[in-house]
mmCIF file of the C-alpha atoms, coordinates in Angstrom:
data_MODEL
# 
_entry.id   MODEL 
# 
loop_
_atom_site.group_PDB 
_atom_site.id 
_atom_site.type_symbol 
_atom_site.label_atom_id 
_atom_site.label_alt_id 
_atom_site.label_comp_id 
_atom_site.label_asym_id 
_atom_site.label_entity_id 
_atom_site.label_seq_id 
_atom_site.pdbx_PDB_ins_code 
_atom_site.Cartn_x 
_atom_site.Cartn_y 
_atom_site.Cartn_z 
_atom_site.occupancy 
_atom_site.B_iso_or_equiv 
_atom_site.pdbx_formal_charge 
_atom_site.auth_seq_id 
_atom_site.auth_comp_id 
_atom_site.auth_asym_id 
_atom_site.auth_atom_id 
_atom_site.pdbx_PDB_model_num 
ATOM 1   C CA . MET A 1 1   ? 0.236   2.721   2.246   1.00 0.00 ? 1   MET A CA 1 
ATOM 2   C CA . GLU A 1 2   ? -2.346  3.593   4.124   1.00 0.00 ? 2   GLU A CA 1 
ATOM 3   C CA . LEU A 1 3   ? -1.119  0.969   6.891   1.00 0.00 ? 3   LEU A CA 1 
ATOM 4   C CA . GLU A 1 4   ? 2.542   2.699   6.732   1.00 0.00 ? 4   GLU A CA 1 
ATOM 5   C CA . TRP A 1 5   ? 0.936   6.282   6.717   1.00 0.00 ? 5   TRP A CA 1 
ATOM 6   C CA . MET A 1 6   ? -1.298  5.410   9.867   1.00 0.00 ? 6   MET A CA 1 
ATOM 7   C CA . ASN A 1 7   ? 1.896   3.829   11.897  1.00 0.00 ? 7   ASN A CA 1 
ATOM 8   C CA . LEU A 1 8   ? 4.221   6.611   10.746  1.00 0.00 ? 8   LEU A CA 1 
ATOM 9   C CA . ARG A 1 9   ? 1.503   9.232   12.306  1.00 0.00 ? 9   ARG A CA 1 
ATOM 10  C CA . ASN A 1 10  ? 1.010   7.021   15.569  1.00 0.00 ? 10  ASN A CA 1 
ATOM 11  C CA . SER A 1 11  ? 4.283   6.716   16.242  1.00 0.00 ? 11  SER A CA 1 
ATOM 12  C CA . ARG A 1 12  ? 4.874   10.577  15.642  1.00 0.00 ? 12  ARG A CA 1 
ATOM 13  C CA . MET A 1 13  ? 1.902   10.960  18.752  1.00 0.00 ? 13  MET A CA 1 
ATOM 14  C CA . SER A 1 14  ? 3.314   8.583   20.527  1.00 0.00 ? 14  SER A CA 1 
ATOM 15  C CA . GLN A 1 15  ? 6.628   10.829  20.702  1.00 0.00 ? 15  GLN A CA 1 
ATOM 16  C CA . GLY A 1 16  ? 4.704   13.926  21.521  1.00 0.00 ? 16  GLY A CA 1 
ATOM 17  C CA . ASP A 1 17  ? 2.832   15.203  18.087  1.00 0.00 ? 17  ASP A CA 1 
ATOM 18  C CA . ASP A 1 18  ? -0.730  16.754  18.741  1.00 0.00 ? 18  ASP A CA 1 
ATOM 19  C CA . LEU A 1 19  ? -3.121  14.451  16.307  1.00 0.00 ? 19  LEU A CA 1 
ATOM 20  C CA . ALA A 1 20  ? -2.898  17.032  13.601  1.00 0.00 ? 20  ALA A CA 1 
ATOM 21  C CA . THR A 1 21  ? 1.024   17.607  13.547  1.00 0.00 ? 21  THR A CA 1 
ATOM 22  C CA . ALA A 1 22  ? 1.112   13.876  13.451  1.00 0.00 ? 22  ALA A CA 1 
ATOM 23  C CA . LYS A 1 23  ? -0.985  13.247  10.267  1.00 0.00 ? 23  LYS A CA 1 
ATOM 24  C CA . ALA A 1 24  ? 0.827   16.166  8.621   1.00 0.00 ? 24  ALA A CA 1 
ATOM 25  C CA . TYR A 1 25  ? 4.115   14.845  8.729   1.00 0.00 ? 25  TYR A CA 1 
ATOM 26  C CA . ALA A 1 26  ? 2.761   11.531  7.973   1.00 0.00 ? 26  ALA A CA 1 
ATOM 27  C CA . SER A 1 27  ? 1.937   12.673  4.765   1.00 0.00 ? 27  SER A CA 1 
ATOM 28  C CA . ALA A 1 28  ? 4.654   14.895  3.878   1.00 0.00 ? 28  ALA A CA 1 
ATOM 29  C CA . ASN A 1 29  ? 7.460   12.448  5.139   1.00 0.00 ? 29  ASN A CA 1 
ATOM 30  C CA . LEU A 1 30  ? 5.969   8.757   4.748   1.00 0.00 ? 30  LEU A CA 1 
ATOM 31  C CA . ILE A 1 31  ? 7.643   7.956   0.883   1.00 0.00 ? 31  ILE A CA 1 
ATOM 32  C CA . ASP A 1 32  ? 11.123  10.090  2.250   1.00 0.00 ? 32  ASP A CA 1 
ATOM 33  C CA . ASP A 1 33  ? 11.047  8.483   6.023   1.00 0.00 ? 33  ASP A CA 1 
ATOM 34  C CA . ILE A 1 34  ? 10.007  4.688   5.518   1.00 0.00 ? 34  ILE A CA 1 
ATOM 35  C CA . LEU A 1 35  ? 8.751   4.100   1.580   1.00 0.00 ? 35  LEU A CA 1 
ATOM 36  C CA . TYR A 1 36  ? 11.990  5.039   0.042   1.00 0.00 ? 36  TYR A CA 1 
ATOM 37  C CA . LEU A 1 37  ? 10.869  5.080   -3.480  1.00 0.00 ? 37  LEU A CA 1 
ATOM 38  C CA . ASN A 1 38  ? 7.493   7.035   -4.789  1.00 0.00 ? 38  ASN A CA 1 
ATOM 39  C CA . ILE A 1 39  ? 5.583   4.707   -7.517  1.00 0.00 ? 39  ILE A CA 1 
ATOM 40  C CA . PHE A 1 40  ? 2.781   6.924   -8.315  1.00 0.00 ? 40  PHE A CA 1 
ATOM 41  C CA . ASN A 1 41  ? 2.087   10.198  -10.055 1.00 0.00 ? 41  ASN A CA 1 
ATOM 42  C CA . LYS A 1 42  ? 1.612   12.484  -7.239  1.00 0.00 ? 42  LYS A CA 1 
ATOM 43  C CA . ALA A 1 43  ? 4.273   14.634  -5.327  1.00 0.00 ? 43  ALA A CA 1 
ATOM 44  C CA . ASN A 1 44  ? 5.159   12.216  -2.457  1.00 0.00 ? 44  ASN A CA 1 
ATOM 45  C CA . ASP A 1 45  ? 2.769   15.285  -0.640  1.00 0.00 ? 45  ASP A CA 1 
ATOM 46  C CA . ALA A 1 46  ? -0.261  14.856  -2.289  1.00 0.00 ? 46  ALA A CA 1 
ATOM 47  C CA . LEU A 1 47  ? -0.583  11.072  -1.781  1.00 0.00 ? 47  LEU A CA 1 
ATOM 48  C CA . PHE A 1 48  ? -3.015  11.254  1.013   1.00 0.00 ? 48  PHE A CA 1 
ATOM 49  C CA . THR A 1 49  ? -5.911  12.500  1.897   1.00 0.00 ? 49  THR A CA 1 
ATOM 50  C CA . SER A 1 50  ? -5.989  14.194  5.689   1.00 0.00 ? 50  SER A CA 1 
ATOM 51  C CA . ASP A 1 51  ? -7.104  10.976  6.890   1.00 0.00 ? 51  ASP A CA 1 
ATOM 52  C CA . GLY A 1 52  ? -4.485  8.829   5.448   1.00 0.00 ? 52  GLY A CA 1 
ATOM 53  C CA . LYS A 1 53  ? -6.347  7.565   2.709   1.00 0.00 ? 53  LYS A CA 1 
ATOM 54  C CA . LEU A 1 54  ? -4.440  7.018   -0.760  1.00 0.00 ? 54  LEU A CA 1 
ATOM 55  C CA . VAL A 1 55  ? -5.967  10.477  -3.041  1.00 0.00 ? 55  VAL A CA 1 
ATOM 56  C CA . SER A 1 56  ? -8.463  8.539   -5.573  1.00 0.00 ? 56  SER A CA 1 
ATOM 57  C CA . ASP A 1 57  ? -6.576  10.016  -8.683  1.00 0.00 ? 57  ASP A CA 1 
ATOM 58  C CA . ALA A 1 58  ? -2.934  8.639   -7.717  1.00 0.00 ? 58  ALA A CA 1 
ATOM 59  C CA . SER A 1 59  ? -2.086  5.851   -10.074 1.00 0.00 ? 59  SER A CA 1 
ATOM 60  C CA . ILE A 1 60  ? 1.256   4.009   -10.399 1.00 0.00 ? 60  ILE A CA 1 
ATOM 61  C CA . ILE A 1 61  ? 3.724   5.135   -13.029 1.00 0.00 ? 61  ILE A CA 1 
ATOM 62  C CA . GLY A 1 62  ? 5.161   3.121   -15.474 1.00 0.00 ? 62  GLY A CA 1 
ATOM 63  C CA . ASP A 1 63  ? 5.605   -0.560  -15.386 1.00 0.00 ? 63  ASP A CA 1 
ATOM 64  C CA . TYR A 1 64  ? 5.584   -0.769  -11.479 1.00 0.00 ? 64  TYR A CA 1 
ATOM 65  C CA . ALA A 1 65  ? 2.613   -2.229  -10.794 1.00 0.00 ? 65  ALA A CA 1 
ATOM 66  C CA . GLU A 1 66  ? 4.252   -5.399  -13.074 1.00 0.00 ? 66  GLU A CA 1 
ATOM 67  C CA . ASP A 1 67  ? 6.262   -5.800  -10.402 1.00 0.00 ? 67  ASP A CA 1 
ATOM 68  C CA . LEU A 1 68  ? 3.458   -5.930  -7.854  1.00 0.00 ? 68  LEU A CA 1 
ATOM 69  C CA . ASP A 1 69  ? 3.925   -9.504  -6.527  1.00 0.00 ? 69  ASP A CA 1 
ATOM 70  C CA . TRP A 1 70  ? 0.041   -9.113  -5.010  1.00 0.00 ? 70  TRP A CA 1 
ATOM 71  C CA . PHE A 1 71  ? -1.415  -8.880  -8.576  1.00 0.00 ? 71  PHE A CA 1 
ATOM 72  C CA . ASP A 1 72  ? -0.345  -12.774 -8.544  1.00 0.00 ? 72  ASP A CA 1 
ATOM 73  C CA . TYR A 1 73  ? -2.373  -13.520 -5.611  1.00 0.00 ? 73  TYR A CA 1 
ATOM 74  C CA . LYS A 1 74  ? -5.563  -11.742 -6.706  1.00 0.00 ? 74  LYS A CA 1 
ATOM 75  C CA . ARG A 1 75  ? -5.147  -13.436 -9.983  1.00 0.00 ? 75  ARG A CA 1 
ATOM 76  C CA . TRP A 1 76  ? -4.795  -16.978 -8.546  1.00 0.00 ? 76  TRP A CA 1 
ATOM 77  C CA . LYS A 1 77  ? -7.466  -16.167 -5.888  1.00 0.00 ? 77  LYS A CA 1 
ATOM 78  C CA . GLN A 1 78  ? -4.928  -16.195 -3.389  1.00 0.00 ? 78  GLN A CA 1 
ATOM 79  C CA . PRO A 1 79  ? -4.816  -14.872 0.354   1.00 0.00 ? 79  PRO A CA 1 
ATOM 80  C CA . ILE A 1 80  ? -2.123  -12.341 1.694   1.00 0.00 ? 80  ILE A CA 1 
ATOM 81  C CA . VAL A 1 81  ? -1.296  -13.261 4.821   1.00 0.00 ? 81  VAL A CA 1 
ATOM 82  C CA . ARG A 1 82  ? 0.151   -10.523 6.929   1.00 0.00 ? 82  ARG A CA 1 
ATOM 83  C CA . LYS A 1 83  ? 1.721   -12.374 9.902   1.00 0.00 ? 83  LYS A CA 1 
ATOM 84  C CA . SER A 1 84  ? 2.677   -10.850 13.932  1.00 0.00 ? 84  SER A CA 1 
ATOM 85  C CA . ILE A 1 85  ? 6.356   -10.966 14.884  1.00 0.00 ? 85  ILE A CA 1 
ATOM 86  C CA . ALA A 1 86  ? 4.987   -13.389 17.512  1.00 0.00 ? 86  ALA A CA 1 
ATOM 87  C CA . ASP A 1 87  ? 3.786   -15.609 14.766  1.00 0.00 ? 87  ASP A CA 1 
ATOM 88  C CA . GLY A 1 88  ? 7.020   -15.937 12.643  1.00 0.00 ? 88  GLY A CA 1 
ATOM 89  C CA . GLY A 1 89  ? 6.265   -12.907 10.434  1.00 0.00 ? 89  GLY A CA 1 
ATOM 90  C CA . SER A 1 90  ? 7.687   -9.028  10.031  1.00 0.00 ? 90  SER A CA 1 
ATOM 91  C CA . PHE A 1 91  ? 4.242   -7.245  11.535  1.00 0.00 ? 91  PHE A CA 1 
ATOM 92  C CA . HIS A 1 92  ? 2.985   -6.155  14.239  1.00 0.00 ? 92  HIS A CA 1 
ATOM 93  C CA . ALA A 1 93  ? -0.014  -7.519  15.859  1.00 0.00 ? 93  ALA A CA 1 
ATOM 94  C CA . THR A 1 94  ? -2.557  -4.186  14.740  1.00 0.00 ? 94  THR A CA 1 
ATOM 95  C CA . TYR A 1 95  ? -1.138  -4.646  11.599  1.00 0.00 ? 95  TYR A CA 1 
ATOM 96  C CA . ALA A 1 96  ? -0.975  -8.556  11.243  1.00 0.00 ? 96  ALA A CA 1 
ATOM 97  C CA . ILE A 1 97  ? -4.016  -9.268  8.729   1.00 0.00 ? 97  ILE A CA 1 
ATOM 98  C CA . THR A 1 98  ? -5.369  -11.671 6.088   1.00 0.00 ? 98  THR A CA 1 
ATOM 99  C CA . LEU A 1 99  ? -6.376  -10.207 2.675   1.00 0.00 ? 99  LEU A CA 1 
ATOM 100 C CA . ASN A 1 100 ? -8.949  -12.154 1.162   1.00 0.00 ? 100 ASN A CA 1 
ATOM 101 C CA . PRO A 1 101 ? -9.954  -12.033 -2.660  1.00 0.00 ? 101 PRO A CA 1 
ATOM 102 C CA . SER A 1 102 ? -13.576 -12.390 -1.916  1.00 0.00 ? 102 SER A CA 1 
ATOM 103 C CA . ASP A 1 103 ? -13.369 -9.883  1.017   1.00 0.00 ? 103 ASP A CA 1 
ATOM 104 C CA . ALA A 1 104 ? -14.590 -6.481  0.192   1.00 0.00 ? 104 ALA A CA 1 
ATOM 105 C CA . ASN A 1 105 ? -11.760 -4.817  -0.744  1.00 0.00 ? 105 ASN A CA 1 
ATOM 106 C CA . ASN A 1 106 ? -11.601 -2.869  -3.544  1.00 0.00 ? 106 ASN A CA 1 
ATOM 107 C CA . TRP A 1 107 ? -9.173  -4.890  -5.517  1.00 0.00 ? 107 TRP A CA 1 
ATOM 108 C CA . THR A 1 108 ? -9.318  -4.149  -9.533  1.00 0.00 ? 108 THR A CA 1 
ATOM 109 C CA . TRP A 1 109 ? -8.164  -7.043  -11.400 1.00 0.00 ? 109 TRP A CA 1 
ATOM 110 C CA . VAL A 1 110 ? -5.550  -5.554  -13.999 1.00 0.00 ? 110 VAL A CA 1 
ATOM 111 C CA . ILE A 1 111 ? -3.686  -8.165  -16.238 1.00 0.00 ? 111 ILE A CA 1 
ATOM 112 C CA . PRO A 1 112 ? 0.475   -6.783  -16.337 1.00 0.00 ? 112 PRO A CA 1 
ATOM 113 C CA . LYS A 1 113 ? 1.168   -6.044  -19.912 1.00 0.00 ? 113 LYS A CA 1 
ATOM 114 C CA . LYS A 1 114 ? 3.556   -8.430  -20.284 1.00 0.00 ? 114 LYS A CA 1 
ATOM 115 C CA . GLU A 1 115 ? 1.465   -11.100 -19.401 1.00 0.00 ? 115 GLU A CA 1 
ATOM 116 C CA . LYS A 1 116 ? -0.513  -10.114 -22.403 1.00 0.00 ? 116 LYS A CA 1 
ATOM 117 C CA . ASP A 1 117 ? 2.546   -9.516  -24.676 1.00 0.00 ? 117 ASP A CA 1 
ATOM 118 C CA . TYR A 1 118 ? 3.137   -13.619 -23.698 1.00 0.00 ? 118 TYR A CA 1 
ATOM 119 C CA . ASN A 1 119 ? -0.311  -14.708 -23.692 1.00 0.00 ? 119 ASN A CA 1 
ATOM 120 C CA . LYS A 1 120 ? -1.521  -13.781 -27.404 1.00 0.00 ? 120 LYS A CA 1 
ATOM 121 C CA . LEU A 1 121 ? -4.764  -15.275 -26.008 1.00 0.00 ? 121 LEU A CA 1 
ATOM 122 C CA . ILE A 1 122 ? -5.453  -12.559 -23.969 1.00 0.00 ? 122 ILE A CA 1 
ATOM 123 C CA . LYS A 1 123 ? -6.411  -9.550  -25.518 1.00 0.00 ? 123 LYS A CA 1 
# 
């Protein structure tokens, strides 16, 4: 989400907004303009700090966390690969990155509820 915020901010700056206006626009409109769904316990316009970081007390509501495929990537220790358009992916070259589980990326290891319910060996 932070990359999407940055992308929206930069887009607004390329359209003539100054930095402060672009930041405010990105914070207030990212959900409505780009993501369409807020899965966090914060209002759409209260999800980000002034520099585009997700606020520290935001948490995913309900069962949304169980539907995020990247949890499986984390648990299975698989990298998340974002390919650029030139490499057959859908990401701008700036955002075409690979996130490895061994990177210092502040992942929190979570076992989804549905897996705990299914596997009685997990407590």
